[in-house]
PDB file of N, CA, C and O in Angstrom:
ATOM      1  N   UNK A   1     -74.777 -52.056   5.717  1.00  0.00           N
ATOM      2  CA  UNK A   1     -73.203 -51.391   6.277  1.00  0.00           C
ATOM      3  C   UNK A   1     -72.359 -50.917   5.239  1.00  0.00           C
ATOM      4  O   UNK A   1     -71.993 -49.774   4.962  1.00  0.00           O
ATOM      5  N   UNK A   2     -72.000 -52.571   4.457  1.00  0.00           N
ATOM      6  CA  UNK A   2     -70.826 -51.868   3.184  1.00  0.00           C
ATOM      7  C   UNK A   2     -71.357 -50.768   2.351  1.00  0.00           C
ATOM      8  O   UNK A   2     -70.555 -50.174   1.632  1.00  0.00           O
ATOM      9  N   UNK A   3     -72.694 -50.390   2.349  1.00  0.00           N
ATOM     10  CA  UNK A   3     -72.827 -50.044   1.229  1.00  0.00           C
ATOM     11  C   UNK A   3     -72.505 -48.313   1.736  1.00  0.00           C
ATOM     12  O   UNK A   3     -72.122 -47.502   0.893  1.00  0.00           O
ATOM     13  N   UNK A   4     -72.743 -47.865   3.365  1.00  0.00           N
ATOM     14  CA  UNK A   4     -72.496 -47.170   3.389  1.00  0.00           C
ATOM     15  C   UNK A   4     -71.109 -46.864   3.684  1.00  0.00           C
ATOM     16  O   UNK A   4     -70.818 -45.701   3.406  1.00  0.00           O
ATOM     17  N   UNK A   5     -70.164 -47.565   4.166  1.00  0.00           N
ATOM     18  CA  UNK A   5     -68.848 -47.131   4.117  1.00  0.00           C
ATOM     19  C   UNK A   5     -68.409 -47.333   2.810  1.00  0.00           C
ATOM     20  O   UNK A   5     -67.300 -46.799   2.794  1.00  0.00           O
ATOM     21  N   UNK A   6     -68.645 -47.815   1.650  1.00  0.00           N
ATOM     22  CA  UNK A   6     -68.372 -48.085   0.197  1.00  0.00           C
ATOM     23  C   UNK A   6     -68.465 -46.305  -0.521  1.00  0.00           C
ATOM     24  O   UNK A   6     -67.614 -45.652  -1.126  1.00  0.00           O
ATOM     25  N   UNK A   7     -69.901 -45.967  -0.110  1.00  0.00           N
ATOM     26  CA  UNK A   7     -70.658 -44.573  -0.412  1.00  0.00           C
ATOM     27  C   UNK A   7     -70.141 -43.515   0.091  1.00  0.00           C
ATOM     28  O   UNK A   7     -70.456 -42.449  -0.439  1.00  0.00           O
ATOM     29  N   UNK A   8     -69.116 -43.496   1.359  1.00  0.00           N
ATOM     30  CA  UNK A   8     -68.419 -42.756   1.985  1.00  0.00           C
ATOM     31  C   UNK A   8     -66.679 -42.512   1.576  1.00  0.00           C
ATOM     32  O   UNK A   8     -66.015 -41.495   1.773  1.00  0.00           O
ATOM     33  N   UNK A   9     -66.337 -43.522   1.091  1.00  0.00           N
ATOM     34  CA  UNK A   9     -65.223 -43.501   0.747  1.00  0.00           C
ATOM     35  C   UNK A   9     -65.472 -42.906  -0.581  1.00  0.00           C
ATOM     36  O   UNK A   9     -64.753 -41.937  -0.826  1.00  0.00           O
ATOM     37  N   UNK A  10     -66.465 -43.310  -1.664  1.00  0.00           N
ATOM     38  CA  UNK A  10     -66.151 -42.774  -2.883  1.00  0.00           C
ATOM     39  C   UNK A  10     -66.546 -41.534  -2.642  1.00  0.00           C
ATOM     40  O   UNK A  10     -65.942 -40.828  -3.450  1.00  0.00           O
ATOM     41  N   UNK A  11     -67.505 -40.619  -1.704  1.00  0.00           N
ATOM     42  CA  UNK A  11     -67.296 -39.459  -1.531  1.00  0.00           C
ATOM     43  C   UNK A  11     -65.952 -38.493  -1.035  1.00  0.00           C
ATOM     44  O   UNK A  11     -65.655 -37.359  -1.410  1.00  0.00           O
ATOM     45  N   UNK A  12     -65.329 -39.306  -0.140  1.00  0.00           N
ATOM     46  CA  UNK A  12     -64.136 -38.960   0.237  1.00  0.00           C
ATOM     47  C   UNK A  12     -63.036 -39.102  -0.879  1.00  0.00           C
ATOM     48  O   UNK A  12     -61.971 -38.539  -0.624  1.00  0.00           O
ATOM     49  N   UNK A  13     -63.118 -39.681  -1.916  1.00  0.00           N
ATOM     50  CA  UNK A  13     -61.922 -39.938  -2.560  1.00  0.00           C
ATOM     51  C   UNK A  13     -62.558 -38.950  -3.667  1.00  0.00           C
ATOM     52  O   UNK A  13     -61.689 -38.393  -4.338  1.00  0.00           O
ATOM     53  N   UNK A  14     -63.683 -38.664  -3.954  1.00  0.00           N
ATOM     54  CA  UNK A  14     -63.950 -37.529  -5.339  1.00  0.00           C
ATOM     55  C   UNK A  14     -63.473 -36.345  -4.475  1.00  0.00           C
ATOM     56  O   UNK A  14     -63.094 -35.415  -5.188  1.00  0.00           O
ATOM     57  N   UNK A  15     -63.394 -36.144  -3.399  1.00  0.00           N
ATOM     58  CA  UNK A  15     -63.265 -34.663  -2.679  1.00  0.00           C
ATOM     59  C   UNK A  15     -61.468 -34.814  -3.001  1.00  0.00           C
ATOM     60  O   UNK A  15     -60.776 -33.862  -3.362  1.00  0.00           O
ATOM     61  N   UNK A  16     -61.161 -35.657  -2.866  1.00  0.00           N
ATOM     62  CA  UNK A  16     -59.511 -35.606  -2.640  1.00  0.00           C
ATOM     63  C   UNK A  16     -58.904 -35.619  -3.880  1.00  0.00           C
ATOM     64  O   UNK A  16     -57.924 -34.874  -3.920  1.00  0.00           O
ATOM     65  N   UNK A  17     -59.216 -36.375  -5.197  1.00  0.00           N
ATOM     66  CA  UNK A  17     -59.225 -35.521  -5.741  1.00  0.00           C
ATOM     67  C   UNK A  17     -59.425 -34.571  -6.540  1.00  0.00           C
ATOM     68  O   UNK A  17     -58.696 -34.416  -7.519  1.00  0.00           O
ATOM     69  N   UNK A  18     -60.560 -33.676  -6.239  1.00  0.00           N
ATOM     70  CA  UNK A  18     -60.674 -32.522  -6.211  1.00  0.00           C
ATOM     71  C   UNK A  18     -59.735 -31.810  -6.249  1.00  0.00           C
ATOM     72  O   UNK A  18     -59.190 -31.221  -7.183  1.00  0.00           O
ATOM     73  N   UNK A  19     -59.419 -31.895  -4.577  1.00  0.00           N
ATOM     74  CA  UNK A  19     -57.879 -31.717  -4.285  1.00  0.00           C
ATOM     75  C   UNK A  19     -56.681 -31.182  -5.136  1.00  0.00           C
ATOM     76  O   UNK A  19     -56.218 -30.165  -5.652  1.00  0.00           O
ATOM     77  N   UNK A  20     -56.452 -32.705  -4.925  1.00  0.00           N
ATOM     78  CA  UNK A  20     -55.573 -32.536  -5.935  1.00  0.00           C
ATOM     79  C   UNK A  20     -55.425 -31.873  -7.475  1.00  0.00           C
ATOM     80  O   UNK A  20     -54.341 -31.619  -8.001  1.00  0.00           O
ATOM     81  N   UNK A  21     -56.601 -31.672  -8.018  1.00  0.00           N
ATOM     82  CA  UNK A  21     -56.445 -30.914  -9.206  1.00  0.00           C
ATOM     83  C   UNK A  21     -56.716 -29.399  -8.616  1.00  0.00           C
ATOM     84  O   UNK A  21     -56.557 -28.530  -9.473  1.00  0.00           O
ATOM     85  N   UNK A  22     -56.957 -29.096  -7.789  1.00  0.00           N
ATOM     86  CA  UNK A  22     -56.927 -27.255  -6.980  1.00  0.00           C
ATOM     87  C   UNK A  22     -55.886 -27.166  -6.856  1.00  0.00           C
ATOM     88  O   UNK A  22     -55.497 -26.054  -7.210  1.00  0.00           O
ATOM     89  N   UNK A  23     -54.738 -28.121  -6.327  1.00  0.00           N
ATOM     90  CA  UNK A  23     -53.143 -27.915  -5.840  1.00  0.00           C
ATOM     91  C   UNK A  23     -52.539 -27.643  -7.306  1.00  0.00           C
ATOM     92  O   UNK A  23     -51.895 -26.648  -7.639  1.00  0.00           O
ATOM     93  N   UNK A  24     -52.905 -28.804  -8.151  1.00  0.00           N
ATOM     94  CA  UNK A  24     -51.917 -28.799  -9.441  1.00  0.00           C
ATOM     95  C   UNK A  24     -52.374 -27.037 -10.134  1.00  0.00           C
ATOM     96  O   UNK A  24     -51.577 -26.313 -10.732  1.00  0.00           O
ATOM     97  N   UNK A  25     -53.486 -26.777  -9.903  1.00  0.00           N
ATOM     98  CA  UNK A  25     -54.063 -25.352 -10.800  1.00  0.00           C
ATOM     99  C   UNK A  25     -53.104 -24.111  -9.618  1.00  0.00           C
ATOM    100  O   UNK A  25     -52.791 -23.030 -10.115  1.00  0.00           O
ATOM    101  N   UNK A  26     -52.826 -24.316  -8.536  1.00  0.00           N
ATOM    102  CA  UNK A  26     -52.673 -23.318  -7.686  1.00  0.00           C
ATOM    103  C   UNK A  26     -50.748 -23.233  -7.767  1.00  0.00           C
ATOM    104  O   UNK A  26     -50.021 -24.202  -7.551  1.00  0.00           O
ATOM    105  N   UNK A  27     -50.240 -21.762  -8.147  1.00  0.00           N
ATOM    106  CA  UNK A  27     -48.978 -21.345  -7.829  1.00  0.00           C
ATOM    107  C   UNK A  27     -48.550 -21.421  -6.261  1.00  0.00           C
ATOM    108  O   UNK A  27     -49.298 -21.306  -5.290  1.00  0.00           O
ATOM    109  N   UNK A  28     -47.602 -21.572  -6.270  1.00  0.00           N
ATOM    110  CA  UNK A  28     -46.719 -22.013  -4.811  1.00  0.00           C
ATOM    111  C   UNK A  28     -46.461 -20.755  -4.312  1.00  0.00           C
ATOM    112  O   UNK A  28     -46.412 -20.653  -3.087  1.00  0.00           O
ATOM    113  N   UNK A  29     -46.239 -19.508  -5.173  1.00  0.00           N
ATOM    114  CA  UNK A  29     -45.520 -18.451  -4.244  1.00  0.00           C
ATOM    115  C   UNK A  29     -46.700 -17.298  -4.587  1.00  0.00           C
ATOM    116  O   UNK A  29     -46.505 -16.101  -4.379  1.00  0.00           O
ATOM    117  N   UNK A  30     -47.729 -17.738  -5.043  1.00  0.00           N
ATOM    118  CA  UNK A  30     -48.842 -16.581  -5.125  1.00  0.00           C
ATOM    119  C   UNK A  30     -49.762 -17.085  -4.001  1.00  0.00           C
ATOM    120  O   UNK A  30     -50.260 -16.193  -3.314  1.00  0.00           O
ATOM    121  N   UNK A  31     -50.190 -18.801  -3.578  1.00  0.00           N
ATOM    122  CA  UNK A  31     -51.288 -19.069  -3.092  1.00  0.00           C
ATOM    123  C   UNK A  31     -50.459 -20.319  -2.291  1.00  0.00           C
ATOM    124  O   UNK A  31     -50.631 -21.527  -2.448  1.00  0.00           O
ATOM    125  N   UNK A  32     -49.552 -19.671  -1.425  1.00  0.00           N
ATOM    126  CA  UNK A  32     -49.243 -20.346   0.006  1.00  0.00           C
ATOM    127  C   UNK A  32     -49.726 -21.169   0.940  1.00  0.00           C
ATOM    128  O   UNK A  32     -49.482 -22.317   1.311  1.00  0.00           O
ATOM    129  N   UNK A  33     -50.793 -19.945   1.364  1.00  0.00           N
ATOM    130  CA  UNK A  33     -51.097 -20.334   2.210  1.00  0.00           C
ATOM    131  C   UNK A  33     -52.767 -21.513   1.825  1.00  0.00           C
ATOM    132  O   UNK A  33     -52.963 -22.555   2.452  1.00  0.00           O
ATOM    133  N   UNK A  34     -53.585 -21.071   0.879  1.00  0.00           N
ATOM    134  CA  UNK A  34     -54.477 -22.142   0.202  1.00  0.00           C
ATOM    135  C   UNK A  34     -53.750 -23.687  -0.035  1.00  0.00           C
ATOM    136  O   UNK A  34     -54.125 -24.842   0.171  1.00  0.00           O
ATOM    137  N   UNK A  35     -52.733 -23.173  -0.481  1.00  0.00           N
ATOM    138  CA  UNK A  35     -51.963 -24.849  -0.863  1.00  0.00           C
ATOM    139  C   UNK A  35     -52.073 -25.447   0.345  1.00  0.00           C
ATOM    140  O   UNK A  35     -52.696 -26.500   0.473  1.00  0.00           O
ATOM    141  N   UNK A  36     -51.339 -24.689   1.589  1.00  0.00           N
ATOM    142  CA  UNK A  36     -50.987 -25.427   2.946  1.00  0.00           C
ATOM    143  C   UNK A  36     -52.410 -25.721   3.559  1.00  0.00           C
ATOM    144  O   UNK A  36     -52.523 -26.662   4.344  1.00  0.00           O
ATOM    145  N   UNK A  37     -53.336 -25.061   3.273  1.00  0.00           N
ATOM    146  CA  UNK A  37     -55.011 -25.392   3.779  1.00  0.00           C
ATOM    147  C   UNK A  37     -55.018 -26.825   3.253  1.00  0.00           C
ATOM    148  O   UNK A  37     -55.031 -27.813   3.987  1.00  0.00           O
ATOM    149  N   UNK A  38     -55.004 -26.870   1.376  1.00  0.00           N
ATOM    150  CA  UNK A  38     -55.282 -27.693   0.872  1.00  0.00           C
ATOM    151  C   UNK A  38     -54.746 -29.338   1.096  1.00  0.00           C
ATOM    152  O   UNK A  38     -55.406 -30.377   1.046  1.00  0.00           O
ATOM    153  N   UNK A  39     -53.323 -29.130   1.352  1.00  0.00           N
ATOM    154  CA  UNK A  39     -52.490 -29.720   1.745  1.00  0.00           C
ATOM    155  C   UNK A  39     -52.806 -30.979   3.425  1.00  0.00           C
ATOM    156  O   UNK A  39     -52.548 -32.157   3.669  1.00  0.00           O
ATOM    157  N   UNK A  40     -53.586 -29.638   4.312  1.00  0.00           N
ATOM    158  CA  UNK A  40     -53.929 -30.017   5.384  1.00  0.00           C
ATOM    159  C   UNK A  40     -55.065 -31.043   5.166  1.00  0.00           C
ATOM    160  O   UNK A  40     -55.224 -32.129   5.725  1.00  0.00           O
ATOM    161  N   UNK A  41     -55.882 -30.387   4.136  1.00  0.00           N
ATOM    162  CA  UNK A  41     -57.230 -30.691   4.257  1.00  0.00           C
ATOM    163  C   UNK A  41     -57.015 -32.583   3.669  1.00  0.00           C
ATOM    164  O   UNK A  41     -57.501 -33.567   4.227  1.00  0.00           O
ATOM    165  N   UNK A  42     -56.258 -32.562   2.581  1.00  0.00           N
ATOM    166  CA  UNK A  42     -55.746 -33.635   2.014  1.00  0.00           C
ATOM    167  C   UNK A  42     -55.411 -34.998   2.509  1.00  0.00           C
ATOM    168  O   UNK A  42     -55.693 -36.102   2.044  1.00  0.00           O
ATOM    169  N   UNK A  43     -54.437 -34.493   4.043  1.00  0.00           N
ATOM    170  CA  UNK A  43     -54.272 -35.539   4.723  1.00  0.00           C
ATOM    171  C   UNK A  43     -55.344 -36.015   5.734  1.00  0.00           C
ATOM    172  O   UNK A  43     -55.471 -37.177   6.122  1.00  0.00           O
ATOM    173  N   UNK A  44     -56.041 -35.031   6.079  1.00  0.00           N
ATOM    174  CA  UNK A  44     -57.227 -35.619   6.671  1.00  0.00           C
ATOM    175  C   UNK A  44     -58.064 -36.842   5.707  1.00  0.00           C
ATOM    176  O   UNK A  44     -58.369 -38.001   5.988  1.00  0.00           O
ATOM    177  N   UNK A  45     -58.167 -36.440   5.097  1.00  0.00           N
ATOM    178  CA  UNK A  45     -59.535 -37.083   4.188  1.00  0.00           C
ATOM    179  C   UNK A  45     -58.434 -38.254   3.789  1.00  0.00           C
ATOM    180  O   UNK A  45     -59.131 -39.256   3.949  1.00  0.00           O
ATOM    181  N   UNK A  46     -57.372 -38.647   3.443  1.00  0.00           N
ATOM    182  CA  UNK A  46     -56.665 -39.822   3.188  1.00  0.00           C
ATOM    183  C   UNK A  46     -56.784 -40.905   4.822  1.00  0.00           C
ATOM    184  O   UNK A  46     -57.177 -42.066   4.934  1.00  0.00           O
ATOM    185  N   UNK A  47     -56.296 -39.991   5.835  1.00  0.00           N
ATOM    186  CA  UNK A  47     -56.443 -40.764   6.814  1.00  0.00           C
ATOM    187  C   UNK A  47     -57.718 -41.606   7.187  1.00  0.00           C
ATOM    188  O   UNK A  47     -57.850 -42.702   7.733  1.00  0.00           O
ATOM    189  N   UNK A  48     -58.942 -40.339   6.499  1.00  0.00           N
ATOM    190  CA  UNK A  48     -60.597 -40.992   7.190  1.00  0.00           C
ATOM    191  C   UNK A  48     -60.605 -42.128   5.804  1.00  0.00           C
ATOM    192  O   UNK A  48     -61.266 -43.165   5.845  1.00  0.00           O
ATOM    193  N   UNK A  49     -59.911 -41.801   4.819  1.00  0.00           N
ATOM    194  CA  UNK A  49     -60.397 -42.958   3.782  1.00  0.00           C
ATOM    195  C   UNK A  49     -59.561 -44.370   4.330  1.00  0.00           C
ATOM    196  O   UNK A  49     -60.125 -45.447   4.141  1.00  0.00           O
ATOM    197  N   UNK A  50     -58.823 -44.362   4.702  1.00  0.00           N
ATOM    198  CA  UNK A  50     -57.828 -45.168   5.046  1.00  0.00           C
ATOM    199  C   UNK A  50     -58.271 -45.954   6.220  1.00  0.00           C
ATOM    200  O   UNK A  50     -57.968 -47.147   6.203  1.00  0.00           O
ATOM    201  N   UNK A  51     -59.137 -45.365   7.548  1.00  0.00           N
ATOM    202  CA  UNK A  51     -59.920 -46.060   8.048  1.00  0.00           C
ATOM    203  C   UNK A  51     -60.837 -46.576   7.937  1.00  0.00           C
ATOM    204  O   UNK A  51     -61.095 -47.679   8.419  1.00  0.00           O
ATOM    205  N   UNK A  52     -61.920 -45.544   6.926  1.00  0.00           N
ATOM    206  CA  UNK A  52     -62.963 -46.378   6.492  1.00  0.00           C
ATOM    207  C   UNK A  52     -62.389 -48.132   5.564  1.00  0.00           C
ATOM    208  O   UNK A  52     -62.785 -49.243   5.914  1.00  0.00           O
ATOM    209  N   UNK A  53     -61.684 -47.931   4.720  1.00  0.00           N
ATOM    210  CA  UNK A  53     -61.226 -49.115   4.388  1.00  0.00           C
ATOM    211  C   UNK A  53     -60.816 -49.811   5.303  1.00  0.00           C
ATOM    212  O   UNK A  53     -60.789 -50.938   4.808  1.00  0.00           O
ATOM    213  N   UNK A  54     -60.395 -49.897   6.566  1.00  0.00           N
ATOM    214  CA  UNK A  54     -60.405 -50.978   7.379  1.00  0.00           C
ATOM    215  C   UNK A  54     -61.312 -51.613   8.253  1.00  0.00           C
ATOM    216  O   UNK A  54     -61.199 -52.671   8.872  1.00  0.00           O
ATOM    217  N   UNK A  55     -62.504 -50.547   8.183  1.00  0.00           N
ATOM    218  CA  UNK A  55     -63.560 -50.911   8.564  1.00  0.00           C
ATOM    219  C   UNK A  55     -64.338 -51.616   8.061  1.00  0.00           C
ATOM    220  O   UNK A  55     -65.045 -52.425   8.662  1.00  0.00           O
ATOM    221  N   UNK A  56     -64.318 -51.335   6.413  1.00  0.00           N
ATOM    222  CA  UNK A  56     -64.849 -52.236   5.520  1.00  0.00           C
ATOM    223  C   UNK A  56     -64.075 -53.599   5.157  1.00  0.00           C
ATOM    224  O   UNK A  56     -64.596 -54.464   4.453  1.00  0.00           O
ATOM    225  N   UNK A  57     -62.782 -53.712   5.702  1.00  0.00           N
ATOM    226  CA  UNK A  57     -62.040 -54.988   5.544  1.00  0.00           C
ATOM    227  C   UNK A  57     -62.191 -55.537   6.539  1.00  0.00           C
ATOM    228  O   UNK A  57     -61.967 -56.709   6.236  1.00  0.00           O
ATOM    229  N   UNK A  58     -62.532 -55.492   8.021  1.00  0.00           N
ATOM    230  CA  UNK A  58     -62.873 -55.910   8.994  1.00  0.00           C
ATOM    231  C   UNK A  58     -64.307 -56.684   9.079  1.00  0.00           C
ATOM    232  O   UNK A  58     -64.523 -57.686   9.759  1.00  0.00           O
ATOM    233  N   UNK A  59     -65.151 -56.066   8.320  1.00  0.00           N
ATOM    234  CA  UNK A  59     -66.508 -56.270   8.057  1.00  0.00           C
ATOM    235  C   UNK A  59     -66.639 -57.509   7.301  1.00  0.00           C
ATOM    236  O   UNK A  59     -67.148 -58.555   7.704  1.00  0.00           O
ATOM    237  N   UNK A  60     -66.109 -57.270   6.129  1.00  0.00           N
ATOM    238  CA  UNK A  60     -65.808 -58.465   5.088  1.00  0.00           C
ATOM    239  C   UNK A  60     -64.981 -59.598   5.512  1.00  0.00           C
ATOM    240  O   UNK A  60     -65.108 -60.647   4.880  1.00  0.00           O
ATOM    241  N   UNK A  61     -63.993 -59.533   6.677  1.00  0.00           N
ATOM    242  CA  UNK A  61     -63.240 -60.552   7.047  1.00  0.00           C
ATOM    243  C   UNK A  61     -64.335 -61.820   8.348  1.00  0.00           C
ATOM    244  O   UNK A  61     -64.444 -63.034   8.522  1.00  0.00           O
ATOM    245  N   UNK A  62     -64.882 -60.595   8.924  1.00  0.00           N
ATOM    246  CA  UNK A  62     -66.037 -61.139   9.548  1.00  0.00           C
ATOM    247  C   UNK A  62     -66.827 -62.031   8.952  1.00  0.00           C
ATOM    248  O   UNK A  62     -66.819 -63.233   9.218  1.00  0.00           O
ATOM    249  N   UNK A  63     -67.413 -61.588   8.273  1.00  0.00           N
ATOM    250  CA  UNK A  63     -68.794 -62.257   7.175  1.00  0.00           C
ATOM    251  C   UNK A  63     -68.052 -63.478   6.437  1.00  0.00           C
ATOM    252  O   UNK A  63     -68.568 -64.477   5.936  1.00  0.00           O
ATOM    253  N   UNK A  64     -67.167 -63.243   6.487  1.00  0.00           N
ATOM    254  CA  UNK A  64     -66.085 -64.313   5.844  1.00  0.00           C
ATOM    255  C   UNK A  64     -65.718 -65.519   6.701  1.00  0.00           C
ATOM    256  O   UNK A  64     -65.645 -66.618   6.151  1.00  0.00           O
ATOM    257  N   UNK A  65     -65.469 -65.390   8.086  1.00  0.00           N
ATOM    258  CA  UNK A  65     -65.366 -66.347   8.948  1.00  0.00           C
ATOM    259  C   UNK A  65     -66.928 -66.912   9.356  1.00  0.00           C
ATOM    260  O   UNK A  65     -67.105 -68.070   9.734  1.00  0.00           O
ATOM    261  N   UNK A  66     -68.060 -65.888   9.217  1.00  0.00           N
ATOM    262  CA  UNK A  66     -69.427 -66.603   9.494  1.00  0.00           C
ATOM    263  C   UNK A  66     -69.513 -67.689   8.504  1.00  0.00           C
ATOM    264  O   UNK A  66     -69.579 -68.872   8.837  1.00  0.00           O
ATOM    265  N   UNK A  67     -69.512 -67.263   7.237  1.00  0.00           N
ATOM    266  CA  UNK A  67     -69.586 -68.138   6.008  1.00  0.00           C
ATOM    267  C   UNK A  67     -68.702 -69.354   6.488  1.00  0.00           C
ATOM    268  O   UNK A  67     -69.469 -70.271   6.779  1.00  0.00           O
ATOM    269  N   UNK A  68     -67.610 -69.655   6.650  1.00  0.00           N
ATOM    270  CA  UNK A  68     -66.639 -70.438   6.823  1.00  0.00           C
ATOM    271  C   UNK A  68     -67.254 -71.727   8.161  1.00  0.00           C
ATOM    272  O   UNK A  68     -67.081 -72.946   8.144  1.00  0.00           O
ATOM    273  N   UNK A  69     -67.813 -71.079   8.962  1.00  0.00           N
ATOM    274  CA  UNK A  69     -68.309 -71.547  10.183  1.00  0.00           C
ATOM    275  C   UNK A  69     -69.547 -72.218   9.881  1.00  0.00           C
ATOM    276  O   UNK A  69     -69.984 -72.924  10.790  1.00  0.00           O
ATOM    277  N   UNK A  70     -70.284 -72.154   8.697  1.00  0.00           N
ATOM    278  CA  UNK A  70     -71.503 -72.833   8.611  1.00  0.00           C
ATOM    279  C   UNK A  70     -71.156 -73.997   8.180  1.00  0.00           C
ATOM    280  O   UNK A  70     -70.073 -74.141   7.612  1.00  0.00           O
ATOM    281  N   UNK A  71     -72.036 -75.057   8.380  1.00  0.00           N
ATOM    282  CA  UNK A  71     -71.437 -76.326   8.005  1.00  0.00           C
ATOM    283  C   UNK A  71     -72.174 -76.390   6.464  1.00  0.00           C
ATOM    284  O   UNK A  71     -73.313 -76.047   6.144  1.00  0.00           O
ATOM    285  N   UNK A  72     -71.143 -76.929   5.691  1.00  0.00           N
ATOM    286  CA  UNK A  72     -71.407 -77.565   4.511  1.00  0.00           C
ATOM    287  C   UNK A  72     -71.969 -79.027   4.572  1.00  0.00           C
ATOM    288  O   UNK A  72     -71.282 -79.677   5.360  1.00  0.00           O
ATOM    289  N   UNK A  73     -73.087 -79.855   3.958  1.00  0.00           N
ATOM    290  CA  UNK A  73     -74.081 -80.664   3.805  1.00  0.00           C
ATOM    291  C   UNK A  73     -74.247 -81.311   2.698  1.00  0.00           C
ATOM    292  O   UNK A  73     -74.916 -82.334   2.845  1.00  0.00           O
ATOM    293  N   UNK A  74     -73.806 -81.053   1.391  1.00  0.00           N
ATOM    294  CA  UNK A  74     -74.450 -81.096   0.220  1.00  0.00           C
ATOM    295  C   UNK A  74     -73.075 -82.010  -0.183  1.00  0.00           C
ATOM    296  O   UNK A  74     -71.918 -81.685   0.085  1.00  0.00           O
ATOM    297  N   UNK A  75     -73.531 -83.315  -0.942  1.00  0.00           N
ATOM    298  CA  UNK A  75     -72.718 -84.096  -1.632  1.00  0.00           C
ATOM    299  C   UNK A  75     -72.014 -83.475  -2.763  1.00  0.00           C
ATOM    300  O   UNK A  75     -72.646 -82.999  -3.707  1.00  0.00           O
ATOM    301  N   UNK A  76     -70.814 -83.461  -2.709  1.00  0.00           N
ATOM    302  CA  UNK A  76     -70.088 -83.220  -3.968  1.00  0.00           C
ATOM    303  C   UNK A  76     -70.129 -84.634  -5.437  1.00  0.00           C
ATOM    304  O   UNK A  76     -69.650 -85.767  -5.497  1.00  0.00           O
ATOM    305  N   UNK A  77     -70.772 -83.973  -6.200  1.00  0.00           N
ATOM    306  CA  UNK A  77     -71.203 -84.691  -7.614  1.00  0.00           C
ATOM    307  C   UNK A  77     -69.166 -85.143  -8.097  1.00  0.00           C
ATOM    308  O   UNK A  77     -68.053 -84.649  -7.914  1.00  0.00           O
ATOM    309  N   UNK A  78     -69.718 -86.220  -8.691  1.00  0.00           N
ATOM    310  CA  UNK A  78     -68.291 -86.984  -9.492  1.00  0.00           C
ATOM    311  C   UNK A  78     -67.658 -85.659 -10.208  1.00  0.00           C
ATOM    312  O   UNK A  78     -66.490 -85.285 -10.100  1.00  0.00           O
ATOM    313  N   UNK A  79     -68.751 -85.003 -11.004  1.00  0.00           N
ATOM    314  CA  UNK A  79     -67.800 -83.873 -12.078  1.00  0.00           C
ATOM    315  C   UNK A  79     -66.928 -82.454 -11.431  1.00  0.00           C
ATOM    316  O   UNK A  79     -66.029 -81.756 -11.900  1.00  0.00           O
ATOM    317  N   UNK A  80     -67.773 -82.431  -9.979  1.00  0.00           N
ATOM    318  CA  UNK A  80     -67.142 -81.463  -9.279  1.00  0.00           C
ATOM    319  C   UNK A  80     -65.868 -82.093  -8.786  1.00  0.00           C
ATOM    320  O   UNK A  80     -64.890 -81.351  -8.870  1.00  0.00           O
ATOM    321  N   UNK A  81     -65.621 -83.495  -8.208  1.00  0.00           N
ATOM    322  CA  UNK A  81     -64.344 -84.095  -7.851  1.00  0.00           C
ATOM    323  C   UNK A  81     -63.890 -83.935  -8.883  1.00  0.00           C
ATOM    324  O   UNK A  81     -63.208 -82.916  -8.773  1.00  0.00           O
ATOM    325  N   UNK A  82     -63.802 -84.408 -10.156  1.00  0.00           N
ATOM    326  CA  UNK A  82     -63.185 -84.085 -11.271  1.00  0.00           C
ATOM    327  C   UNK A  82     -62.475 -82.796 -11.846  1.00  0.00           C
ATOM    328  O   UNK A  82     -61.476 -82.736 -12.563  1.00  0.00           O
ATOM    329  N   UNK A  83     -63.303 -81.730 -11.308  1.00  0.00           N
ATOM    330  CA  UNK A  83     -62.862 -80.523 -11.930  1.00  0.00           C
ATOM    331  C   UNK A  83     -61.753 -80.163 -10.424  1.00  0.00           C
ATOM    332  O   UNK A  83     -60.715 -79.582 -10.743  1.00  0.00           O
ATOM    333  N   UNK A  84     -61.857 -80.359  -9.423  1.00  0.00           N
ATOM    334  CA  UNK A  84     -61.166 -80.345  -8.155  1.00  0.00           C
ATOM    335  C   UNK A  84     -59.641 -80.662  -8.560  1.00  0.00           C
ATOM    336  O   UNK A  84     -58.644 -79.972  -8.350  1.00  0.00           O
ATOM    337  N   UNK A  85     -59.755 -81.951  -9.223  1.00  0.00           N
ATOM    338  CA  UNK A  85     -58.363 -83.055  -9.357  1.00  0.00           C
ATOM    339  C   UNK A  85     -57.595 -82.321 -10.356  1.00  0.00           C
ATOM    340  O   UNK A  85     -56.430 -82.068 -10.049  1.00  0.00           O
ATOM    341  N   UNK A  86     -58.029 -81.921 -11.520  1.00  0.00           N
ATOM    342  CA  UNK A  86     -57.579 -81.207 -12.491  1.00  0.00           C
ATOM    343  C   UNK A  86     -57.089 -79.453 -12.551  1.00  0.00           C
ATOM    344  O   UNK A  86     -56.678 -78.962 -13.602  1.00  0.00           O
TER     345      UNK A  86
END
């Protein structure tokens, strides 16, 4: 599932970058309606990217909670104890 969100974020980010380049090339006087259309699409892409990032973050934190709840049974070696002290 992480890959799905990651790929979708990448695709949307690429589209957002393309829109920004298109806006830079447009003249506000001659193509105001096209610029406004791109601005609206840009806003929707930004909100969707933010939503996907929060979903990805929630999934990662759930995974981290699962890992933290796992019992840790291996004894720590003296070398590891020394590394922790320094």
